[in-house]
C-alpha positions, -999 to +999 in steps of 0.1 A: -203-715+637-211-683+617-183-666+599-181-628+603-178-609+570-157-578+571-159-552+543-131-527+540-133-497+518-110-499+487-108-490+451-135-515+441-161-500+465-156-463+455-190-449+444-181-414+433-187-424+396-225-424+403-227-387+410-239-360+386-237-333+413-217-330+445-222-310+477-195-285+486-193-269+520-192-231+522-168-229+553-180-194+563-217-205+565-210-238+583-217-237+621-202-272+626-235-285+641-229-320+627-264-326+613-250-334+579-227-360+595-257-377+611-279-378+580-253-389+554-264-424+544-229-433+532-210-420+562-187-400+540-190-367+559-170-360+590-165-332+614-128-325+615-107-298+632-112-275+602-149-281+599-169-305+576-149-328+554-164-349+526-148-380+513-158-376+476-145-411+468-177-425+485-202-396+481-229-407+458-244-372+454-277-378+471-276-342+484-294-351+517-268-331+535-277-300+514-315-303+521-310-310+558-285-283+566-304-255+586-277-230+578-276-235+540-239-241+542-237-263+511-237-254+475-243-279+447-217-282+420-222-301+387-198-330+384-173-327+356 
């Protein structure tokens, strides 16, 4: 019998410390198309009632969302 392993996000799995830059959504430019949600390899982008929301605790700063957004709705900010 194979035992199922369940991984739940927690403080030990936060990956934000890997980032040197982070994507920031420019709300006025975002058309809420959801492309960034689909291409995020870490699943830390969601489409909420107020538009795109990024969970920065798990965003590694790969910036795939920035390059794939057809509306150029992201800006890149240096991590402090």
